[in-house]
All heavy atoms as a GROMACS GRO file, in nm:
protein
  608
    1MET      N    1   1.353  -1.898  -1.004
    1MET     CA    2   1.381  -1.784  -1.091
    1MET      C    3   1.344  -1.655  -1.026
    1MET      O    4   1.230  -1.639  -0.978
    1MET     CB    5   1.309  -1.798  -1.223
    1MET     CG    6   1.340  -1.683  -1.321
    1MET     SD    7   1.264  -1.704  -1.484
    1MET     CE    8   1.371  -1.826  -1.548
    2ARG      N    9   1.438  -1.567  -1.018
    2ARG     CA   10   1.420  -1.430  -0.949
    2ARG      C   11   1.380  -1.334  -1.055
    2ARG      O   12   1.451  -1.307  -1.151
    2ARG     CB   13   1.545  -1.396  -0.877
    2ARG     CG   14   1.575  -1.485  -0.760
    2ARG     CD   15   1.709  -1.458  -0.695
    2ARG     NE   16   1.730  -1.322  -0.664
    2ARG     CZ   17   1.689  -1.260  -0.554
    2ARG    NH1   18   1.620  -1.334  -0.467
    2ARG    NH2   19   1.716  -1.130  -0.533
    3VAL      N   20   1.260  -1.272  -1.037
    3VAL     CA   21   1.200  -1.182  -1.140
    3VAL      C   22   1.171  -1.050  -1.082
    3VAL      O   23   1.134  -1.028  -0.967
    3VAL     CB   24   1.065  -1.246  -1.190
    3VAL    CG1   25   0.994  -1.154  -1.284
    3VAL    CG2   26   1.092  -1.382  -1.253
    4VAL      N   27   1.189  -0.943  -1.169
    4VAL     CA   28   1.152  -0.809  -1.141
    4VAL      C   29   1.048  -0.759  -1.238
    4VAL      O   30   1.064  -0.788  -1.358
    4VAL     CB   31   1.274  -0.713  -1.141
    4VAL    CG1   32   1.232  -0.566  -1.135
    4VAL    CG2   33   1.371  -0.743  -1.028
    5ILE      N   34   0.944  -0.699  -1.192
    5ILE     CA   35   0.837  -0.641  -1.280
    5ILE      C   36   0.848  -0.488  -1.266
    5ILE      O   37   0.838  -0.440  -1.161
    5ILE     CB   38   0.697  -0.692  -1.233
    5ILE    CG1   39   0.688  -0.843  -1.253
    5ILE    CG2   40   0.589  -0.621  -1.315
    5ILE    CD1   41   0.564  -0.904  -1.192
    6ILE      N   42   0.849  -0.430  -1.381
    6ILE     CA   43   0.851  -0.283  -1.392
    6ILE      C   44   0.721  -0.239  -1.466
    6ILE      O   45   0.710  -0.258  -1.584
    6ILE     CB   46   0.976  -0.226  -1.461
    6ILE    CG1   47   1.100  -0.271  -1.388
    6ILE    CG2   48   0.970  -0.071  -1.461
    6ILE    CD1   49   1.234  -0.237  -1.450
    7GLU      N   50   0.624  -0.188  -1.387
    7GLU     CA   51   0.492  -0.159  -1.435
    7GLU      C   52   0.431  -0.056  -1.347
    7GLU      O   53   0.427  -0.079  -1.227
    7GLU     CB   54   0.408  -0.285  -1.443
    7GLU     CG   55   0.265  -0.262  -1.474
    7GLU     CD   56   0.228  -0.201  -1.605
    7GLU    OE1   57   0.253  -0.266  -1.715
    7GLU    OE2   58   0.190  -0.084  -1.608
    8ASP      N   59   0.382   0.058  -1.407
    8ASP     CA   60   0.326   0.160  -1.321
    8ASP      C   61   0.175   0.153  -1.299
    8ASP      O   62   0.118   0.219  -1.219
    8ASP     CB   63   0.365   0.301  -1.376
    8ASP     CG   64   0.314   0.319  -1.518
    8ASP    OD1   65   0.281   0.218  -1.586
    8ASP    OD2   66   0.299   0.442  -1.555
    9GLU      N   67   0.106   0.060  -1.369
    9GLU     CA   68  -0.037   0.038  -1.350
    9GLU      C   69  -0.058  -0.088  -1.257
    9GLU      O   70  -0.016  -0.196  -1.296
    9GLU     CB   71  -0.102   0.014  -1.489
    9GLU     CG   72  -0.090   0.140  -1.575
    9GLU     CD   73  -0.156   0.114  -1.711
    9GLU    OE1   74  -0.238   0.019  -1.727
    9GLU    OE2   75  -0.125   0.190  -1.805
   10ILE      N   76  -0.103  -0.061  -1.145
   10ILE     CA   77  -0.121  -0.168  -1.045
   10ILE      C   78  -0.196  -0.287  -1.086
   10ILE      O   79  -0.152  -0.402  -1.064
   10ILE     CB   80  -0.176  -0.111  -0.911
   10ILE    CG1   81  -0.075  -0.012  -0.850
   10ILE    CG2   82  -0.209  -0.216  -0.809
   10ILE    CD1   83  -0.119   0.067  -0.732
   11PRO      N   84  -0.312  -0.270  -1.151
   11PRO     CA   85  -0.383  -0.385  -1.200
   11PRO      C   86  -0.302  -0.476  -1.303
   11PRO      O   87  -0.309  -0.596  -1.291
   11PRO     CB   88  -0.514  -0.333  -1.270
   11PRO     CG   89  -0.525  -0.199  -1.209
   11PRO     CD   90  -0.389  -0.143  -1.178
   12ALA      N   91  -0.228  -0.412  -1.384
   12ALA     CA   92  -0.149  -0.481  -1.484
   12ALA      C   93  -0.032  -0.558  -1.410
   12ALA      O   94  -0.006  -0.671  -1.446
   12ALA     CB   95  -0.088  -0.390  -1.590
   13ALA      N   96   0.032  -0.495  -1.310
   13ALA     CA   97   0.138  -0.563  -1.239
   13ALA      C   98   0.081  -0.677  -1.155
   13ALA      O   99   0.145  -0.782  -1.160
   13ALA     CB  100   0.202  -0.457  -1.144
   14ASN      N  101  -0.038  -0.661  -1.101
   14ASN     CA  102  -0.105  -0.770  -1.027
   14ASN      C  103  -0.126  -0.885  -1.117
   14ASN      O  104  -0.111  -1.002  -1.086
   14ASN     CB  105  -0.227  -0.721  -0.955
   14ASN     CG  106  -0.199  -0.628  -0.842
   14ASN    OD1  107  -0.097  -0.625  -0.786
   14ASN    ND2  108  -0.306  -0.556  -0.802
   15ARG      N  109  -0.189  -0.853  -1.234
   15ARG     CA  110  -0.221  -0.964  -1.337
   15ARG      C  111  -0.098  -1.043  -1.374
   15ARG      O  112  -0.098  -1.160  -1.384
   15ARG     CB  113  -0.296  -0.902  -1.449
   15ARG     CG  114  -0.323  -0.999  -1.562
   15ARG     CD  115  -0.470  -0.999  -1.597
   15ARG     NE  116  -0.496  -1.078  -1.718
   15ARG     CZ  117  -0.533  -1.207  -1.710
   15ARG    NH1  118  -0.539  -1.270  -1.595
   15ARG    NH2  119  -0.554  -1.270  -1.831
   16LEU      N  120   0.000  -0.962  -1.414
   16LEU     CA  121   0.128  -1.031  -1.456
   16LEU      C  122   0.191  -1.117  -1.346
   16LEU      O  123   0.230  -1.233  -1.367
   16LEU     CB  124   0.231  -0.926  -1.493
   16LEU     CG  125   0.368  -0.985  -1.548
   16LEU    CD1  126   0.352  -1.081  -1.662
   16LEU    CD2  127   0.462  -0.864  -1.590
   17SER      N  128   0.183  -1.064  -1.225
   17SER     CA  129   0.231  -1.150  -1.109
   17SER      C  130   0.146  -1.278  -1.096
   17SER      O  131   0.208  -1.387  -1.079
   17SER     CB  132   0.216  -1.068  -0.984
   17SER     OG  133   0.302  -0.957  -0.977
   18LYS      N  134   0.022  -1.265  -1.104
   18LYS     CA  135  -0.066  -1.388  -1.095
   18LYS      C  136  -0.034  -1.487  -1.214
   18LYS      O  137  -0.023  -1.606  -1.189
   18LYS     CB  138  -0.213  -1.350  -1.101
   18LYS     CG  139  -0.268  -1.294  -0.976
   18LYS     CD  140  -0.413  -1.256  -0.985
   18LYS     CE  141  -0.465  -1.190  -0.857
   18LYS     NZ  142  -0.607  -1.156  -0.866
   19LEU      N  143  -0.019  -1.435  -1.335
   19LEU     CA  144   0.012  -1.524  -1.451
   19LEU      C  145   0.147  -1.598  -1.434
   19LEU      O  146   0.155  -1.711  -1.456
   19LEU     CB  147   0.012  -1.443  -1.575
   19LEU     CG  148  -0.123  -1.395  -1.628
   19LEU    CD1  149  -0.107  -1.297  -1.744
   19LEU    CD2  150  -0.207  -1.511  -1.669
   20LEU      N  151   0.246  -1.524  -1.382
   20LEU     CA  152   0.380  -1.588  -1.363
   20LEU      C  153   0.371  -1.689  -1.261
   20LEU      O  154   0.426  -1.800  -1.276
   20LEU     CB  155   0.477  -1.473  -1.323
   20LEU     CG  156   0.509  -1.376  -1.439
   20LEU    CD1  157   0.602  -1.262  -1.385
   20LEU    CD2  158   0.585  -1.446  -1.555
   21LEU      N  159   0.300  -1.666  -1.155
   21LEU     CA  160   0.296  -1.761  -1.042
   21LEU      C  161   0.212  -1.876  -1.078
   21LEU      O  162   0.240  -1.992  -1.032
   21LEU     CB  163   0.245  -1.693  -0.912
   21LEU     CG  164   0.344  -1.587  -0.849
   21LEU    CD1  165   0.282  -1.517  -0.738
   21LEU    CD2  166   0.473  -1.656  -0.812
   22ALA      N  167   0.111  -1.858  -1.162
   22ALA     CA  168   0.037  -1.970  -1.208
   22ALA      C  169   0.112  -2.061  -1.304
   22ALA      O  170   0.100  -2.180  -1.308
   22ALA     CB  171  -0.094  -1.922  -1.282
   23TYR      N  172   0.199  -2.001  -1.381
   23TYR     CA  173   0.288  -2.078  -1.471
   23TYR      C  174   0.389  -2.154  -1.390
   23TYR      O  175   0.417  -2.272  -1.430
   23TYR     CB  176   0.355  -1.975  -1.569
   23TYR     CG  177   0.451  -2.044  -1.663
   23TYR    CD1  178   0.408  -2.126  -1.762
   23TYR    CD2  179   0.587  -2.033  -1.641
   23TYR    CE1  180   0.494  -2.190  -1.851
   23TYR    CE2  181   0.672  -2.095  -1.733
   23TYR     CZ  182   0.630  -2.175  -1.834
   23TYR     OH  183   0.715  -2.237  -1.917
   24ASN      N  184   0.449  -2.093  -1.292
   24ASN     CA  185   0.552  -2.156  -1.211
   24ASN      C  186   0.551  -2.098  -1.067
   24ASN      O  187   0.590  -1.987  -1.040
   24ASN     CB  188   0.687  -2.127  -1.268
   24ASN     CG  189   0.807  -2.189  -1.193
   24ASN    OD1  190   0.790  -2.240  -1.086
   24ASN    ND2  191   0.920  -2.200  -1.257
   25ASP      N  192   0.496  -2.182  -0.976
   25ASP     CA  193   0.476  -2.133  -0.840
   25ASP      C  194   0.602  -2.114  -0.762
   25ASP      O  195   0.604  -2.060  -0.650
   25ASP     CB  196   0.372  -2.220  -0.766
   25ASP     CG  197   0.423  -2.361  -0.749
   25ASP    OD1  198   0.530  -2.396  -0.806
   25ASP    OD2  199   0.350  -2.439  -0.679
   26GLU      N  200   0.717  -2.158  -0.824
   26GLU     CA  201   0.843  -2.136  -0.760
   26GLU      C  202   0.915  -2.009  -0.799
   26GLU      O  203   1.023  -1.972  -0.762
   26GLU     CB  204   0.936  -2.257  -0.785
   26GLU     CG  205   0.890  -2.386  -0.716
   26GLU     CD  206   0.982  -2.501  -0.735
   26GLU    OE1  207   1.104  -2.476  -0.766
   26GLU    OE2  208   0.939  -2.615  -0.721
   27MET      N  209   0.844  -1.930  -0.888
   27MET     CA  210   0.894  -1.810  -0.936
   27MET      C  211   0.892  -1.709  -0.824
   27MET      O  212   0.804  -1.699  -0.746
   27MET     CB  213   0.812  -1.752  -1.054
   27MET     CG  214   0.876  -1.640  -1.128
   27MET     SD  215   0.816  -1.622  -1.291
   27MET     CE  216   0.849  -1.779  -1.374
   28ASP      N  217   1.014  -1.633  -0.805
   28ASP     CA  218   1.019  -1.540  -0.695
   28ASP      C  219   1.019  -1.399  -0.754
   28ASP      O  220   1.116  -1.355  -0.819
   28ASP     CB  221   1.151  -1.568  -0.623
   28ASP     CG  222   1.179  -1.472  -0.509
   28ASP    OD1  223   1.079  -1.411  -0.465
   28ASP    OD2  224   1.287  -1.471  -0.455
   29ILE      N  225   0.908  -1.334  -0.735
   29ILE     CA  226   0.888  -1.189  -0.776
   29ILE      C  227   0.954  -1.109  -0.671
   29ILE      O  228   0.889  -1.079  -0.570
   29ILE     CB  229   0.751  -1.152  -0.807
   29ILE    CG1  230   0.693  -1.244  -0.920
   29ILE    CG2  231   0.736  -1.005  -0.851
   29ILE    CD1  232   0.544  -1.238  -0.941
   30VAL      N  233   1.078  -1.068  -0.685
   30VAL     CA  234   1.160  -1.000  -0.584
   30VAL      C  235   1.127  -0.859  -0.570
   30VAL      O  236   1.147  -0.804  -0.463
   30VAL     CB  237   1.315  -1.028  -0.603
   30VAL    CG1  238   1.346  -1.171  -0.595
   30VAL    CG2  239   1.356  -0.967  -0.729
   31ARG      N  240   1.080  -0.794  -0.676
   31ARG     CA  241   1.048  -0.653  -0.666
   31ARG      C  242   0.951  -0.610  -0.775
   31ARG      O  243   0.961  -0.669  -0.890
   31ARG     CB  244   1.180  -0.573  -0.683
   31ARG     CG  245   1.171  -0.425  -0.665
   31ARG     CD  246   1.136  -0.387  -0.522
   31ARG     NE  247   1.230  -0.434  -0.424
   31ARG     CZ  248   1.321  -0.361  -0.363
   31ARG    NH1  249   1.327  -0.236  -0.386
   31ARG    NH2  250   1.402  -0.415  -0.273
   32ARG      N  251   0.860  -0.524  -0.746
   32ARG     CA  252   0.776  -0.454  -0.842
   32ARG      C  253   0.809  -0.309  -0.837
   32ARG      O  254   0.795  -0.248  -0.732
   32ARG     CB  255   0.631  -0.483  -0.810
   32ARG     CG  256   0.593  -0.626  -0.847
   32ARG     CD  257   0.452  -0.665  -0.820
   32ARG     NE  258   0.354  -0.568  -0.807
   32ARG     CZ  259   0.225  -0.584  -0.790
   32ARG    NH1  260   0.182  -0.712  -0.774
   32ARG    NH2  261   0.140  -0.490  -0.780
   33LEU      N  262   0.849  -0.254  -0.951
   33LEU     CA  263   0.888  -0.108  -0.960
   33LEU      C  264   0.792  -0.041  -1.047
   33LEU      O  265   0.736  -0.098  -1.133
   33LEU     CB  266   1.031  -0.100  -1.008
   33LEU     CG  267   1.139  -0.174  -0.926
   33LEU    CD1  268   1.261  -0.198  -1.005
   33LEU    CD2  269   1.167  -0.106  -0.794
   34ASP      N  270   0.774   0.088  -1.023
   34ASP     CA  271   0.679   0.168  -1.105
   34ASP      C  272   0.723   0.285  -1.172
   34ASP      O  273   0.647   0.363  -1.226
   34ASP     CB  274   0.559   0.200  -1.007
   34ASP     CG  275   0.595   0.300  -0.895
   34ASP    OD1  276   0.718   0.337  -0.886
   34ASP    OD2  277   0.506   0.340  -0.819
   35SER      N  278   0.855   0.303  -1.177
   35SER     CA  279   0.909   0.420  -1.248
   35SER      C  280   1.055   0.405  -1.300
   35SER      O  281   1.126   0.314  -1.252
   35SER     CB  282   0.910   0.548  -1.143
   35SER     OG  283   1.011   0.525  -1.048
   36VAL      N  284   1.096   0.487  -1.386
   36VAL     CA  285   1.231   0.490  -1.437
   36VAL      C  286   1.326   0.513  -1.320
   36VAL      O  287   1.426   0.446  -1.294
   36VAL     CB  288   1.250   0.591  -1.552
   36VAL    CG1  289   1.398   0.601  -1.589
   36VAL    CG2  290   1.171   0.546  -1.673
   37GLU      N  291   1.292   0.614  -1.244
   37GLU     CA  292   1.381   0.657  -1.129
   37GLU      C  293   1.401   0.543  -1.027
   37GLU      O  294   1.513   0.509  -0.991
   37GLU     CB  295   1.318   0.773  -1.065
   37GLU     CG  296   1.403   0.831  -0.944
   37GLU     CD  297   1.343   0.952  -0.880
   37GLU    OE1  298   1.246   1.012  -0.931
   37GLU    OE2  299   1.391   0.986  -0.769
   38SER      N  300   1.296   0.478  -0.984
   38SER     CA  301   1.307   0.373  -0.888
   38SER      C  302   1.380   0.250  -0.944
   38SER      O  303   1.453   0.182  -0.881
   38SER     CB  304   1.167   0.329  -0.831
   38SER     OG  305   1.086   0.280  -0.934
   39SER      N  306   1.358   0.222  -1.074
   39SER     CA  307   1.426   0.113  -1.143
   39SER      C  308   1.573   0.138  -1.155
   39SER      O  309   1.656   0.044  -1.126
   39SER     CB  310   1.369   0.092  -1.277
   39SER     OG  311   1.230   0.062  -1.273
   40VAL      N  312   1.618   0.256  -1.190
   40VAL     CA  313   1.753   0.287  -1.191
   40VAL      C  314   1.820   0.273  -1.058
   40VAL      O  315   1.931   0.202  -1.044
   40VAL     CB  316   1.778   0.433  -1.250
   40VAL    CG1  317   1.923   0.476  -1.233
   40VAL    CG2  318   1.739   0.438  -1.402
   41ARG      N  319   1.760   0.324  -0.955
   41ARG     CA  320   1.813   0.302  -0.818
   41ARG      C  321   1.827   0.154  -0.787
   41ARG      O  322   1.925   0.115  -0.729
   41ARG     CB  323   1.726   0.378  -0.714
   41ARG     CG  324   1.748   0.520  -0.709
   41ARG     CD  325   1.698   0.588  -0.582
   41ARG     NE  326   1.558   0.535  -0.554
   41ARG     CZ  327   1.448   0.602  -0.590
   41ARG    NH1  328   1.454   0.714  -0.653
   41ARG    NH2  329   1.326   0.551  -0.560
   42TYR      N  330   1.728   0.077  -0.815
   42TYR     CA  331   1.725  -0.065  -0.776
   42TYR      C  332   1.836  -0.137  -0.854
   42TYR      O  333   1.913  -0.220  -0.792
   42TYR     CB  334   1.587  -0.128  -0.813
   42TYR     CG  335   1.589  -0.275  -0.784
   42TYR    CD1  336   1.580  -0.315  -0.650
   42TYR    CD2  337   1.597  -0.366  -0.881
   42TYR    CE1  338   1.581  -0.451  -0.622
   42TYR    CE2  339   1.594  -0.503  -0.852
   42TYR     CZ  340   1.591  -0.545  -0.725
   42TYR     OH  341   1.590  -0.680  -0.692
   43PHE      N  342   1.854  -0.113  -0.988
   43PHE     CA  343   1.944  -0.193  -1.062
   43PHE      C  344   2.088  -0.152  -1.040
   43PHE      O  345   2.181  -0.227  -1.081
   43PHE     CB  346   1.912  -0.184  -1.211
   43PHE     CG  347   1.796  -0.270  -1.250
   43PHE    CD1  348   1.680  -0.217  -1.297
   43PHE    CD2  349   1.814  -0.407  -1.244
   43PHE    CE1  350   1.574  -0.302  -1.325
   43PHE    CE2  351   1.710  -0.495  -1.276
   43PHE     CZ  352   1.584  -0.438  -1.317
   44GLN      N  353   2.116  -0.047  -0.971
   44GLN     CA  354   2.250  -0.010  -0.932
   44GLN      C  355   2.307  -0.110  -0.833
   44GLN      O  356   2.427  -0.128  -0.826
   44GLN     CB  357   2.264   0.132  -0.879
   44GLN     CG  358   2.238   0.231  -0.990
   44GLN     CD  359   2.225   0.374  -0.938
   44GLN    OE1  360   2.204   0.402  -0.825
   44GLN    NE2  361   2.234   0.473  -1.029
   45ASP      N  362   2.220  -0.172  -0.756
   45ASP     CA  363   2.269  -0.280  -0.655
   45ASP      C  364   2.183  -0.404  -0.664
   45ASP      O  365   2.178  -0.478  -0.568
   45ASP     CB  366   2.252  -0.213  -0.515
   45ASP     CG  367   2.342  -0.093  -0.498
   45ASP    OD1  368   2.458  -0.101  -0.540
   45ASP    OD2  369   2.291  -0.001  -0.436
   46ALA      N  370   2.119  -0.428  -0.779
   46ALA     CA  371   2.030  -0.544  -0.785
   46ALA      C  372   2.103  -0.679  -0.767
   46ALA      O  373   2.201  -0.703  -0.836
   46ALA     CB  374   1.962  -0.550  -0.922
   47PRO      N  375   2.056  -0.754  -0.677
   47PRO     CA  376   2.122  -0.886  -0.646
   47PRO      C  377   2.066  -0.996  -0.725
   47PRO      O  378   1.949  -1.027  -0.728
   47PRO     CB  379   2.087  -0.905  -0.500
   47PRO     CG  380   1.959  -0.844  -0.478
   47PRO     CD  381   1.950  -0.726  -0.572
   48GLY      N  382   2.144  -1.053  -0.818
   48GLY     CA  383   2.106  -1.175  -0.895
   48GLY      C  384   1.974  -1.190  -0.947
   48GLY      O  385   1.900  -1.280  -0.907
   49ILE      N  386   1.936  -1.103  -1.040
   49ILE     CA  387   1.799  -1.110  -1.100
   49ILE      C  388   1.815  -1.198  -1.223
   49ILE      O  389   1.907  -1.189  -1.298
   49ILE     CB  390   1.751  -0.974  -1.136
   49ILE    CG1  391   1.741  -0.884  -1.016
   49ILE    CG2  392   1.622  -0.973  -1.213
   49ILE    CD1  393   1.658  -0.935  -0.909
   50ASP      N  394   1.715  -1.290  -1.245
   50ASP     CA  395   1.718  -1.380  -1.358
   50ASP      C  396   1.637  -1.324  -1.484
   50ASP      O  397   1.676  -1.357  -1.592
   50ASP     CB  398   1.664  -1.516  -1.324
   50ASP     CG  399   1.744  -1.580  -1.217
   50ASP    OD1  400   1.875  -1.590  -1.229
   50ASP    OD2  401   1.687  -1.624  -1.118
   51LEU      N  402   1.534  -1.248  -1.457
   51LEU     CA  403   1.452  -1.202  -1.571
   51LEU      C  404   1.377  -1.073  -1.526
   51LEU      O  405   1.336  -1.060  -1.410
   51LEU     CB  406   1.347  -1.310  -1.601
   51LEU     CG  407   1.256  -1.294  -1.723
   51LEU    CD1  408   1.339  -1.284  -1.851
   51LEU    CD2  409   1.160  -1.409  -1.728
   52VAL      N  410   1.360  -0.981  -1.622
   52VAL     CA  411   1.293  -0.853  -1.592
   52VAL      C  412   1.179  -0.838  -1.693
   52VAL      O  413   1.196  -0.854  -1.815
   52VAL     CB  414   1.392  -0.733  -1.610
   52VAL    CG1  415   1.319  -0.600  -1.583
   52VAL    CG2  416   1.511  -0.750  -1.520
   53PHE      N  417   1.061  -0.806  -1.646
   53PHE     CA  418   0.948  -0.769  -1.731
   53PHE      C  419   0.918  -0.622  -1.718
   53PHE      O  420   0.914  -0.570  -1.612
   53PHE     CB  421   0.822  -0.846  -1.681
   53PHE     CG  422   0.818  -0.992  -1.709
   53PHE    CD1  423   0.875  -1.084  -1.623
   53PHE    CD2  424   0.762  -1.043  -1.830
   53PHE    CE1  425   0.874  -1.213  -1.646
   53PHE    CE2  426   0.761  -1.178  -1.851
   53PHE     CZ  427   0.823  -1.263  -1.762
   54MET      N  428   0.928  -0.548  -1.835
   54MET     CA  429   0.911  -0.404  -1.835
   54MET      C  430   0.797  -0.362  -1.920
   54MET      O  431   0.788  -0.399  -2.034
   54MET     CB  432   1.042  -0.336  -1.892
   54MET     CG  433   1.163  -0.345  -1.804
   54MET     SD  434   1.290  -0.252  -1.889
   54MET     CE  435   1.422  -0.264  -1.771
   55ASP      N  436   0.716  -0.272  -1.865
   55ASP     CA  437   0.622  -0.195  -1.947
   55ASP      C  438   0.709  -0.095  -2.021
   55ASP      O  439   0.804  -0.040  -1.964
   55ASP     CB  440   0.516  -0.128  -1.853
   55ASP     CG  441   0.409  -0.058  -1.927
   55ASP    OD1  442   0.399  -0.076  -2.053
   55ASP    OD2  443   0.342   0.026  -1.867
   56ILE      N  444   0.672  -0.054  -2.139
   56ILE     CA  445   0.748   0.041  -2.216
   56ILE      C  446   0.721   0.190  -2.157
   56ILE      O  447   0.811   0.259  -2.135
   56ILE     CB  448   0.711   0.036  -2.371
   56ILE    CG1  449   0.765  -0.094  -2.423
   56ILE    CG2  450   0.774   0.153  -2.439
   56ILE    CD1  451   0.726  -0.119  -2.567
   57GLN      N  452   0.597   0.222  -2.145
   57GLN     CA  453   0.564   0.361  -2.105
   57GLN      C  454   0.537   0.364  -1.951
   57GLN      O  455   0.443   0.296  -1.906
   57GLN     CB  456   0.436   0.414  -2.179
   57GLN     CG  457   0.398   0.551  -2.144
   57GLN     CD  458   0.494   0.658  -2.195
   57GLN    OE1  459   0.538   0.650  -2.310
   57GLN    NE2  460   0.530   0.743  -2.115
   58LEU      N  461   0.623   0.438  -1.879
   58LEU     CA  462   0.605   0.457  -1.741
   58LEU      C  463   0.565   0.600  -1.714
   58LEU      O  464   0.586   0.688  -1.797
   58LEU     CB  465   0.729   0.417  -1.662
   58LEU     CG  466   0.784   0.273  -1.681
   58LEU    CD1  467   0.919   0.252  -1.630
   58LEU    CD2  468   0.675   0.174  -1.621
   59ALA      N  469   0.520   0.626  -1.598
   59ALA     CA  470   0.468   0.767  -1.565
   59ALA      C  471   0.584   0.873  -1.581
   59ALA      O  472   0.550   0.980  -1.616
   59ALA     CB  473   0.420   0.770  -1.420
   60ASP      N  474   0.709   0.832  -1.552
   60ASP     CA  475   0.817   0.933  -1.564
   60ASP      C  476   0.910   0.917  -1.689
   60ASP      O  477   1.021   0.969  -1.688
   60ASP     CB  478   0.898   0.935  -1.435
   60ASP     CG  479   0.972   0.802  -1.406
   60ASP    OD1  480   0.939   0.702  -1.471
   60ASP    OD2  481   1.068   0.802  -1.326
   61GLY      N  482   0.859   0.835  -1.786
   61GLY     CA  483   0.943   0.821  -1.901
   61GLY      C  484   0.927   0.681  -1.967
   61GLY      O  485   0.843   0.607  -1.926
   62LEU      N  486   1.013   0.654  -2.057
   62LEU     CA  487   1.017   0.522  -2.122
   62LEU      C  488   1.108   0.427  -2.050
   62LEU      O  489   1.213   0.469  -2.000
   62LEU     CB  490   1.064   0.533  -2.269
   62LEU     CG  491   0.975   0.618  -2.361
   62LEU    CD1  492   1.041   0.637  -2.494
   62LEU    CD2  493   0.838   0.567  -2.371
   63SER      N  494   1.071   0.302  -2.045
   63SER     CA  495   1.158   0.204  -1.969
   63SER      C  496   1.293   0.198  -2.036
   63SER      O  497   1.394   0.163  -1.972
   63SER     CB  498   1.091   0.074  -1.964
   63SER     OG  499   1.067   0.017  -2.092
   64PHE      N  500   1.307   0.231  -2.167
   64PHE     CA  501   1.435   0.233  -2.237
   64PHE      C  502   1.531   0.323  -2.171
   64PHE      O  503   1.651   0.312  -2.184
   64PHE     CB  504   1.413   0.262  -2.389
   64PHE     CG  505   1.322   0.162  -2.456
   64PHE    CD1  506   1.206   0.197  -2.507
   64PHE    CD2  507   1.363   0.025  -2.474
   64PHE    CE1  508   1.116   0.114  -2.577
   64PHE    CE2  509   1.276  -0.065  -2.537
   64PHE     CZ  510   1.158  -0.019  -2.583
   65ASP      N  511   1.480   0.428  -2.107
   65ASP     CA  512   1.564   0.526  -2.038
   65ASP      C  513   1.645   0.461  -1.930
   65ASP      O  514   1.755   0.509  -1.891
   65ASP     CB  515   1.483   0.641  -1.983
   65ASP     CG  516   1.406   0.720  -2.085
   65ASP    OD1  517   1.452   0.725  -2.199
   65ASP    OD2  518   1.304   0.782  -2.050
   66ILE      N  519   1.592   0.350  -1.869
   66ILE     CA  520   1.669   0.284  -1.766
   66ILE      C  521   1.807   0.237  -1.817
   66ILE      O  522   1.905   0.246  -1.748
   66ILE     CB  523   1.582   0.164  -1.715
   66ILE    CG1  524   1.457   0.215  -1.655
   66ILE    CG2  525   1.667   0.080  -1.616
   66ILE    CD1  526   1.352   0.105  -1.630
   67PHE      N  527   1.814   0.184  -1.942
   67PHE     CA  528   1.938   0.127  -1.994
   67PHE      C  529   2.044   0.236  -2.020
   67PHE      O  530   2.157   0.203  -2.012
   67PHE     CB  531   1.905   0.062  -2.126
   67PHE     CG  532   1.807  -0.047  -2.117
   67PHE    CD1  533   1.686  -0.046  -2.181
   67PHE    CD2  534   1.831  -0.160  -2.044
   67PHE    CE1  535   1.596  -0.145  -2.174
   67PHE    CE2  536   1.744  -0.266  -2.031
   67PHE     CZ  537   1.622  -0.254  -2.096
   68SER      N  538   2.007   0.359  -2.034
   68SER     CA  539   2.109   0.471  -2.057
   68SER      C  540   2.161   0.519  -1.917
   68SER      O  541   2.260   0.593  -1.913
   68SER     CB  542   2.053   0.581  -2.133
   68SER     OG  543   1.942   0.649  -2.067
   69GLN      N  544   2.092   0.476  -1.805
   69GLN     CA  545   2.135   0.532  -1.675
   69GLN      C  546   2.197   0.420  -1.587
   69GLN      O  547   2.255   0.462  -1.489
   69GLN     CB  548   2.018   0.592  -1.611
   69GLN     CG  549   1.949   0.703  -1.686
   69GLN     CD  550   1.837   0.765  -1.613
   69GLN    OE1  551   1.834   0.792  -1.498
   69GLN    NE2  552   1.729   0.782  -1.692
   70THR      N  553   2.175   0.299  -1.622
   70THR     CA  554   2.236   0.188  -1.536
   70THR      C  555   2.244   0.060  -1.622
   70THR      O  556   2.189   0.052  -1.732
   70THR     CB  557   2.152   0.158  -1.412
   70THR    OG1  558   2.224   0.076  -1.321
   70THR    CG2  559   2.018   0.104  -1.439
   71SER      N  560   2.306  -0.039  -1.567
   71SER     CA  561   2.325  -0.162  -1.636
   71SER      C  562   2.224  -0.266  -1.585
   71SER      O  563   2.207  -0.284  -1.468
   71SER     CB  564   2.470  -0.217  -1.607
   71SER     OG  565   2.486  -0.344  -1.667
   72VAL      N  566   2.153  -0.332  -1.682
   72VAL     CA  567   2.058  -0.428  -1.649
   72VAL      C  568   2.122  -0.561  -1.714
   72VAL      O  569   2.126  -0.572  -1.830
   72VAL     CB  570   1.919  -0.403  -1.706
   72VAL    CG1  571   1.822  -0.520  -1.679
   72VAL    CG2  572   1.866  -0.272  -1.656
   73LYS      N  573   2.169  -0.654  -1.624
   73LYS     CA  574   2.234  -0.769  -1.669
   73LYS      C  575   2.145  -0.887  -1.702
   73LYS      O  576   2.181  -0.984  -1.764
   73LYS     CB  577   2.341  -0.807  -1.567
   73LYS     CG  578   2.440  -0.699  -1.549
   73LYS     CD  579   2.545  -0.736  -1.441
   73LYS     CE  580   2.644  -0.617  -1.444
   73LYS     NZ  581   2.684  -0.574  -1.315
   74ALA      N  582   2.018  -0.879  -1.652
   74ALA     CA  583   1.926  -0.990  -1.680
   74ALA      C  584   1.850  -0.972  -1.809
   74ALA      O  585   1.840  -0.859  -1.863
   74ALA     CB  586   1.821  -0.995  -1.570
   75PRO      N  587   1.806  -1.087  -1.873
   75PRO     CA  588   1.724  -1.071  -1.994
   75PRO      C  589   1.596  -0.987  -1.962
   75PRO      O  590   1.543  -0.996  -1.854
   75PRO     CB  591   1.686  -1.211  -2.027
   75PRO     CG  592   1.786  -1.298  -1.958
   75PRO     CD  593   1.826  -1.222  -1.834
   76VAL      N  594   1.546  -0.920  -2.065
   76VAL     CA  595   1.435  -0.823  -2.053
   76VAL      C  596   1.323  -0.865  -2.140
   76VAL      O  597   1.345  -0.891  -2.261
   76VAL     CB  598   1.477  -0.674  -2.068
   76VAL    CG1  599   1.352  -0.586  -2.057
   76VAL    CG2  600   1.579  -0.638  -1.970
   77ILE      N  601   1.201  -0.872  -2.091
   77ILE     CA  602   1.083  -0.894  -2.175
   77ILE      C  603   0.996  -0.765  -2.160
   77ILE      O  604   0.975  -0.714  -2.064
   77ILE     CB  605   1.000  -1.010  -2.131
   77ILE    CG1  606   1.090  -1.139  -2.151
   77ILE    CG2  607   0.871  -1.023  -2.204
   77ILE    CD1  608   1.030  -1.264  -2.094
   0.00000   0.00000   0.00000
C-alpha cells in the first residue's frame, strides 16, 4: 500500500510512520509533506497513491484547502 502523510509537526509524522509500519511492514510511505503548498504541487502529478493521512491544521492553512486546488484521488484519513 502506497501512503502519503501530510503533517507539519515532525514528531507526529515520525510517530504515525512508525505506527503504520508496525501495523504493516510492507506499507510504503512514499512521501511526507508539511504544507498545503507542497501537497498541492505533489498531488498534481502523484503516481498511484492508495491512502493519504492528513493533519487538519498545517502551517500555511487547513488541509481542506488542498481539495480546492487539486484533485486527491486516494481515500483520506
